[in-house]
VEXRO-729483 format. One line per 5 residues: number of its first residue (from 1); for each residue x, y, z of C-alpha. Coordinates in pm, whole numbers. Layout:
BEGIN
NUM) X,Y,Z | ...
***
This chain:
BEGIN
1) 11070,11935,7213 | 11025,12276,7374 | 11284,12553,7389 | 11353,12492,7754 | 11446,12130,7680
6) 11715,12230,7431 | 12039,12419,7466 | 12204,12544,7147 | 12582,12571,7157 | 12817,12573,6860
11) 12532,12464,6631 | 12483,12157,6843 | 12166,12057,7028 | 12198,11951,7390 | 11886,11786,7527
16) 11789,11742,7891 | 11520,11475,7908 | 11244,11513,8169 | 11401,11259,8405 | 11145,11338,8678
21) 10895,11138,8469 | 11097,10818,8512 | 10890,10518,8615 | 11010,10190,8763 | 10763,9997,8545
26) 10929,10103,8221 | 11051,9824,7992 | 11422,9904,8006 | 11716,9741,8189 | 11782,10045,8409
31) 11428,10034,8549 | 11455,9659,8616 | 11789,9706,8792 | 11650,9985,9010 | 11354,9766,9105
36) 11600,9497,9210 | 11821,9738,9408 | 11646,9703,9749 | 11657,9323,9734 | 12017,9323,9611
41) 12128,9550,9895 | 11968,9322,10154 | 12121,9013,9992 | 12460,9188,10000 | 12425,9246,10373
46) 12315,8885,10431 | 12602,8751,10221 | 12860,8968,10398 | 12732,8865,10740 | 12725,8496,10647
51) 13083,8517,10528 | 13173,8692,10853 | 13000,8423,11059 | 13176,8140,10880 | 13520,8277,10799
56) 13606,8617,10942 | 13428,8765,11244 | 13593,9100,11179 | 13380,9146,10866 | 13066,9063,11064
61) 13165,9317,11328 | 13235,9590,11073 | 12907,9539,10887 | 12705,9534,11209 | 12892,9832,11352
66) 12839,10049,11044 | 12468,9966,11020 | 12411,10001,11395 | 12584,10338,11403 | 12381,10451,11103
71) 12048,10346,11252 | 12146,10473,11597 | 12240,10813,11455 | 11925,10838,11242 | 11691,10735,11523
76) 11862,10944,11789 | 11869,11254,11570 | 11503,11231,11459 | 11377,11147,11808 | 11584,11430,11959
81) 11446,11678,11706 | 11096,11551,11783 | 11153,11617,12153 | 11295,11962,12082 | 11001,12053,11858
86) 10750,11925,12115 | 10906,12138,12387 | 10973,12460,12198 | 10783,12469,11868 | 10437,12335,11954
91) 10297,12656,12097 | 9947,12780,12179 | 9777,12477,12028 | 9477,12537,12251 | 9408,12863,12063
96) 9117,12825,11821 | 8984,13023,11525 | 8880,13381,11589 | 8527,13503,11518 | 8672,13756,11277
101) 8936,13561,11079 | 9124,13868,10959 | 9437,14057,11052 | 9727,13907,11245 | 9718,13595,11456
106) 9832,13581,11815 | 10181,13461,11722 | 10235,13762,11498 | 10197,13571,11171 | 9948,13712,10926
111) 9636,13514,10848 | 9501,13757,10593 | 9421,13583,10267 | 9500,13752,9939 | 9182,13850,9748
116) 9248,13589,9478 | 9375,13319,9714 | 9198,12982,9701 | 9233,12661,9900 | 9143,12350,9699
121) 9104,12061,9943 | 9096,11704,9810 | 8973,11420,10034 | 9049,11083,9871 | 8859,10792,10020
126) 8739,10441,9947 | 8483,10258,10160 | 8549,10491,10452 | 8292,10503,10729 | 8062,10796,10660
131) 8090,10915,11019 | 8468,10948,10978 | 8421,11169,10673 | 8163,11374,10862 | 8421,11457,11128
136) 8684,11542,10869 | 8448,11784,10697 | 8333,11926,11029 | 8695,12003,11123 | 8744,12178,10788
141) 8426,12379,10839 | 8558,12500,11176 | 8880,12632,11023 | 8948,12999,10966 | 8840,13116,10617
146) 8643,12793,10563 | 8381,12989,10368 | 8646,13035,10095 | 8740,12667,10065 | 8674,12451,9760
151) 8634,12095,9885 | 8643,11793,9655 | 8533,11449,9772 | 8748,11213,9567 | 8539,10896,9542
156) 8604,10567,9363 | 8362,10433,9101 | 8436,10080,9227 | 8253,10173,9546 | 7937,10176,9336
161) 7605,10343,9405 | 7665,10335,9778 | 7974,10552,9744 | 7798,10801,9518 | 7501,10826,9754
166) 7735,10877,10049 | 7916,11160,9868 | 7586,11329,9780 | 7462,11310,10139 | 7784,11464,10266
171) 7769,11737,10005 | 7409,11818,10089 | 7501,11851,10455 | 7816,12060,10418 | 7781,12258,10095
176) 7682,12580,10272 | 7986,12560,10499 | 8228,12609,10208 | 8249,12823,9896 | 8209,12516,9676
181) 8188,12139,9705 | 8246,11895,9423 | 8255,11519,9380 | 8499,11337,9157 | 8453,10971,9077
186) 8774,10796,8982 | 8689,10546,8707 | 8825,10196,8688 | 9053,10060,8415 | 9264,10375,8364
191) 9627,10334,8264 | 9955,10508,8348 | 10163,10587,8039 | 10543,10587,8057 | 10812,10774,7865
196) 10931,10462,7683 | 10587,10414,7527 | 10479,10137,7763 | 10181,10158,7993 | 10036,9982,8294
201) 9698,9965,8458 | 9671,10206,8748 | 9720,10067,9096 | 9395,10115,9290 | 9468,10346,9579
206) 9518,10701,9695 | 9772,10796,9427 | 9550,10713,9131 | 9248,10869,9302 | 9419,11201,9376
211) 9570,11215,9028 | 9226,11198,8872 | 9058,11427,9127 | 9324,11693,9089 | 9297,11686,8712
216) 8925,11753,8751 | 8988,12024,9009 | 9238,12192,8776 | 8984,12175,8496 | 8718,12331,8720
221) 8951,12617,8817 | 9028,12681,8450 | 8662,12685,8353 | 8582,12934,8630 | 8875,13159,8544
226) 9085,13087,8856 | 9456,13107,8778 | 9648,12805,8907 | 9911,13032,9061 | 9645,13149,9308
231) 9550,12801,9428 | 9694,12600,9714 | 9610,12228,9700 | 9575,12036,10025 | 9536,11659,10022
236) 9361,11537,10337 | 9334,11172,10437 | 8980,11071,10522 | 9043,11031,10896 | 9259,11342,10946
241) 9162,11650,11143 | 9361,11964,11063 | 9409,12239,11319 | 9161,12526,11264 | 9450,12768,11200
246) 9636,12546,10951 | 9492,12699,10634 | 9522,13059,10748 | 9884,12990,10845 | 9991,12847,10510
251) 9768,13092,10320 | 9944,13385,10482 | 10286,13237,10410 | 10195,13166,10048 | 10063,13520,9999
256) 10396,13653,10122 | 10597,13413,9908 | 10407,13514,9594 | 10618,13828,9596 | 10925,13607,9536
261) 11020,13309,9321 | 10997,13078,9623 | 10616,13050,9608 | 10635,12802,9318 | 10879,12578,9504
266) 10731,12548,9853 | 10536,12263,10008 | 10378,12253,10353 | 10318,11968,10593 | 10210,11949,10956
271) 10327,11663,11179 | 10066,11391,11183 | 10000,11195,11501 | 9775,10883,11485 | 9652,10919,11843
276) 9285,11013,11810 | 9211,10663,11944 | 9539,10623,12134 | 9406,10455,12446 | 9153,10231,12271
281) 9362,10112,11975 | 9541,9774,11992 | 9907,9753,12089 | 10005,9645,11739 | 9884,9981,11607
286) 10029,10188,11890 | 10378,10041,11851 | 10391,10146,11486 | 10256,10487,11583 | 10541,10547,11828
291) 10799,10504,11554 | 10602,10690,11286 | 10520,10989,11505 | 10877,11047,11619 | 11036,10981,11278
296) 10797,11205,11088 | 10796,11484,11344 | 11174,11480,11382 | 11231,11463,11007 | 10988,11746,10945
301) 11160,11960,11207 | 11495,11889,11045 | 11361,12019,10714 | 11365,12374,10848 | 11736,12329,10923
306) 11826,12217,10573 | 11790,11838,10585 | 11568,11659,10334 | 11230,11525,10434 | 10920,11408,10250
311) 10558,11501,10305 | 10341,11245,10478 | 9970,11167,10436 | 9821,11519,10459 | 10005,11811,10300
316) 9978,12123,10081 | 10148,12254,9767 | 10075,12510,9494 | 9849,12390,9215 | 10107,12522,8968
321) 10374,12289,9109 | 10138,11992,9129 | 10024,12047,8769 | 10360,12126,8609 | 10541,11842,8784
326) 10255,11597,8719 | 10317,11513,9082 | 10079,11217,9109 | 10123,10893,8916 | 9858,10625,8897
331) 10085,10326,8961 | 10249,10412,9293 | 10174,10287,9644 | 10331,10557,9865 | 10177,10857,9692
336) 10287,11113,9952 | 10655,11022,9932 | 10628,10997,9555 | 10487,11349,9533 | 10784,11481,9733
341) 11037,11296,9521 | 10876,11383,9190 | 10854,11752,9280 | 11220,11742,9383 | 11332,11588,9053
346) 11108,11830,8865 | 11286,12114,9043 | 11621,11950,8961 | 11515,11922,8597 | 11435,12293,8585
351) 11760,12380,8759 | 11975,12181,8514 | 11772,12299,8215 | 11858,12657,8303 | 12228,12592,8351
356) 12460,12800,8131 | 12639,12582,7878 | 12973,12680,7728 | 13059,12462,7433 | 13175,12113,7523
361) 13368,12223,7831 | 13277,12076,8164 | 13194,12348,8412 | 13111,12395,8777 | 12783,12575,8828
366) 12539,12658,9105 | 12163,12694,9038 | 12031,13048,9064 | 11665,12949,9107 | 11500,12908,9447
371) 11534,12558,9595 | 11240,12327,9656 | 11147,12379,10020 | 10935,12183,10265 | 10798,12415,10535
376) 10687,12258,10865 | 10357,12376,11007 | 10363,12328,11382 | 9990,12275,11407 | 9961,11895,11428
381) 9723,11688,11219 | 9532,11427,11418 | 9452,11088,11266 | 9345,10744,11387 | 9525,10413,11424
386) 9394,10083,11290 | 9131,9942,11525 | 8856,9688,11475 | 8577,9600,11715 | 8695,9238,11688
391) 9042,9251,11845 | 9216,8987,11637 | 9091,9152,11318 | 9284,9463,11418 | 9602,9260,11390
396) 9502,9134,11045 | 9412,9482,10920 | 9730,9628,11067 | 9919,9361,10870 | 9755,9483,10549
401) 9842,9842,10636 | 10202,9746,10719 | 10239,9576,10380 | 10109,9889,10209 | 10355,10109,10396
406) 10640,9869,10321 | 10559,9890,9950 | 10687,10247,9976 | 11037,10107,9922 | 10949,10137,9553
411) 11025,10509,9598 | 11388,10418,9664 | 11387,10248,9324 | 11223,10555,9168 | 11479,10788,9326
416) 11764,10570,9196 | 11617,10566,8845 | 11549,10941,8837 | 11901,11012,8967 | 12053,10784,8705
421) 11852,10954,8430 | 11946,11298,8565 | 12315,11219,8529 | 12279,11028,8205 | 12058,11272,8015
426) 12134,11598,8189 | 12432,11672,8404 | 12687,11441,8244 | 12563,11470,7885 | 12571,11847,7907
431) 12889,11857,8113 | 12742,12064,8395 | 12820,11989,8757 | 12707,12135,9086 | 12822,12028,9431
436) 12500,12158,9587 | 12280,11957,9349 | 12483,11641,9400 | 12460,11691,9777 | 12082,11734,9754
441) 12046,11417,9546 | 12257,11227,9799 | 12032,11354,10080 | 11724,11233,9894 | 11862,10884,9837
446) 11993,10859,10192 | 11657,10962,10338 | 11462,10693,10153 | 11734,10437,10236 | 11711,10520,10607
451) 11333,10480,10607 | 11295,10155,10416 | 11630,9971,10415 | 11855,10070,10704 | 11638,9923,10987
456) 11601,9592,10803 | 11972,9566,10717 | 12072,9653,11074 | 11823,9405,11218 | 11956,9124,10999
461) 12318,9201,11087 | 12241,9227,11459 | 12049,8897,11451 | 12338,8717,11281 | 12587,8869,11527
466) 12369,8743,11812 | 12359,8391,11664 | 12736,8397,11620 | 12782,8515,11980 | 12562,8234,12119
471) 12720,7968,11897 | 13068,8078,12009 | 12994,8032,12378 | 12888,8392,12437 | 13210,8538,12307
476) 13328,8691,11983 | 13663,8686,11812 | 13849,9018,11827 | 13633,9132,12119 | 13747,9160,12483
481) 13601,8916,12731 | 13537,9191,12985 | 13488,9565,13002 | 13785,9778,13101 | 13867,10147,13113
486) 14245,10133,13105 | 14474,9894,12929 | 14775,9896,12704 | 14743,10251,12571 | 15012,10184,12310
491) 14831,9889,12154 | 14606,10064,11895 | 14483,9737,11745 | 14336,9631,12079 | 14169,9969,12128
496) 14037,9969,11771 | 13874,9629,11810 | 13741,9726,12154 | 13568,10029,12005 | 13446,9831,11703
501) 13292,9564,11926 | 13119,9828,12134 | 12961,9999,11832 | 12852,9664,11688 | 12692,9564,12019
506) 12959,9314,12108 | 12972,9434,12471 | 12599,9432,12529 | 12387,9315,12237 | 12091,9530,12339
511) 12270,9865,12367 | 12198,9990,12013 | 11825,10005,12093 | 11827,10126,12456 | 11893,10497,12402
516) 11666,10532,12096 | 11400,10344,12291 | 11418,10598,12573 | 11400,10895,12335 | 11102,10746,12148
521) 10920,10704,12478 | 10991,11062,12586 | 10900,11198,12243 | 10560,11027,12229 | 10475,11124,12587
526) 10542,11489,12502 | 10337,11457,12182 | 10040,11323,12377 | 10072,11599,12636 | 10125,11896,12401
531) 9897,11794,12111 | 9612,11600,12272 | 9577,11620,12650 | 9662,11985,12707 | 9456,12130,12417
536) 9156,11920,12524 | 9192,12031,12886 | 9241,12401,12796 | 9007,12401,12498 | 8895,12758,12437
541) 8715,12721,12108 | 8509,12404,12132 | 8643,12287,11795 | 8650,11920,11705 | 9030,11923,11672
546) 9072,12051,12025 | 8830,11799,12174 | 9039,11503,12054 | 9222,11384,12367 | 9338,11038,12259
551) 9051,10881,12456 | 9265,10867,12771 | 9012,10784,13048 | 8959,11013,13345 | 8742,11317,13282
556) 8783,11434,13641 | 9158,11374,13647 | 9418,11648,13639 | 9640,11704,13339 | 9939,11552,13519
561) 9744,11234,13602 | 9627,11196,13239 | 9983,11247,13119 | 10106,10981,13362 | 9845,10736,13229
566) 9960,10802,12872 | 10326,10761,12970 | 10255,10436,13155 | 10081,10284,12853 | 10368,10394,12625
571) 10621,10246,12867 | 10443,9910,12890 | 10395,9893,12512 | 10761,9961,12440 | 10894,9725,12706
576) 10670,9429,12630 | 10564,9480,12269 | 10798,9685,12053 | 11068,9433,11958 | 10855,9128,11888
581) 10581,9325,11710 | 10827,9504,11482 | 10971,9172,11362 | 10663,9058,11163 | 10516,9407,11108
586) 10850,9566,11021 | 11116,9318,10911 | 10895,9055,10745 | 10668,9295,10554 | 10971,9484,10424
591) 11132,9163,10296 | 10806,9077,10121 | 10802,9425,9966 | 11160,9389,9837 | 11063,9072,9654
596) 10742,9225,9518 | 10921,9535,9389 | 11191,9324,9223 | 10935,9095,9063 | 10682,9341,8926
601) 10707,9679,9099 | 10368,9797,9227 | 10166,9607,8969 | 10064,9320,9199 | 9993,9549,9493
606) 9631,9558,9609 | 9507,9829,9842 | 9305,9708,10141 | 9122,9970,10347 | 9189,9938,10717
611) 8921,9989,10981 | 9006,10293,11194 | 8712,10275,11429 | 8387,10470,11409 | 8403,10813,11577
616) 8137,10907,11826 | 8206,11278,11883 | 7915,11394,11668 | 7556,11317,11739 | 7364,11074,11526
621) 7168,11356,11368 | 7457,11505,11175 | 7578,11451,10821 | 7486,11100,10724 | 7175,11122,10931
626) 7037,11409,10741 | 6789,11161,10594 | 6902,11264,10250 | 6757,11614,10285 | 6919,11915,10123
631) 6923,12130,10436 | 7250,12199,10614 | 7195,12064,10963 | 7417,12325,11128 | 7283,12636,10957
636) 6942,12533,10828 | 7031,12706,10503 | 6942,12558,10165 | 7239,12350,10049 | 7396,12380,9706
641) 7346,12099,9464 | 7660,11883,9446 | 7887,11927,9146 | 7944,11587,8992 | 8268,11547,8798
646) 8285,11213,8623
***
């Protein structure tokens, strides 16, 4: 036990356990109960609605009204923030990297890197098309300060000799474009150890891969004398293209923050839009993208105004935070959300560990240390949606992806367990309380609940209300038979039920989705215009990021015509596809995930790579087509030999 884990008062030891290391697979009742929590909450909603259907319609109305108002508020607020950010915060995206990447950028923000500043970029992948990785590396090579980047290809040993050969070919082609390239090969049969002494086999996937790759990257930095406080880690999904100014933007901000305590507690994330193949991807993929793009963009925008949000897919954080918090675990499915949550609870652990303790007296206290902060980077990341050359296979692969995303509800269980341990071993045991910390913990739990449980609970309640309405001859008890503006103003009970029925959808059963539907459509149209169509039309740099236009057809068309085409496709998708597609790919997969988490957490989860389509932007003589030679095909310079880290 270290000094910072122990508080000495009146000759009595007070211990704050590292509750951020909690794991839902531990062999203790609290972990089992937290795994069961998502399923129990859904069963509670079902039971309440069934009772309301059979015995008391007022209960059914109240449950549906509360859930509908919650989902309506969450969706409206995130979509509105997404629209606001698209209109006012996505600026000058058509601007590319400058020939001399020094001094101040055009928006007045410094892009000057500190002399000892280092970007460590990890690209986890498994059985990804080599051409997709070529484009990802090409986009990195086009970024400002790319000659200073350390890039690590995080491969999987289960991909065999083919994966190793692919990594070596990529390294041979791109080594001269960066300061250093390395290859890590995540071995099979590793285990994740828990605090209670138990252990589980790692879950094959991005989380376990990045955990291993980052440990090797940290080791490499140590061996070469690079202090971890000087390193920013960026995890990049294999199909993601980052804006050429992304790294100079966060590098400049980090260099400034290093003069304060905030640099250790800051994470960065750019909004990610899966529209590289917007027009050519199947409707089942686009429908999910509409929801994901607006939710993530709106949530990320809200983070700058004090609300809690989690990083998604591609993000950056200091190596010191990633290492000290042990941010990646090997047995998680939603590694990005888990990193956010674990870093938050690590910050909370440090905050409570440094609380002043006065004997056995309970005390109110506010943390003096800088809060954990997620900083939005309004330079969007472009990724692809699931698409297979055989159309029906796209639906199958999207189903596998949807199940993987739904498994992220395990992070609600983790957040519950870490919160319980924080109170049990820290705040209550040591009699220290803080309104601000309790509010932050509530925000965290509410955020994960809204993502993974609220839509399902609201959908179930609304479906049961609809069945009750049809079975009762298209009427509901306690609800008026017709709309009216004026009535008995002195009869509060009538007005109360009238309002309750309206919120629950008792007037018009479709109203809870109409306004969010409109905002989602507007939000995604603006995203396509500001992030894809306009930068491609006004491309000034010729970078790969800028050339991505969502594959909207019409090279000779004006920007307004292309935008209309994008809007029309979004409109048709949302009118004819959103509701019925989200039932199996939203409701059903989430219910399956609740059962899986209750039964055995993430241990039975198997990661299936989805086909995202083969890009065609680069010619067939680049990267993979280097015929295995060790000459960089862009510079004709001798390439470095790849660093193998096994």
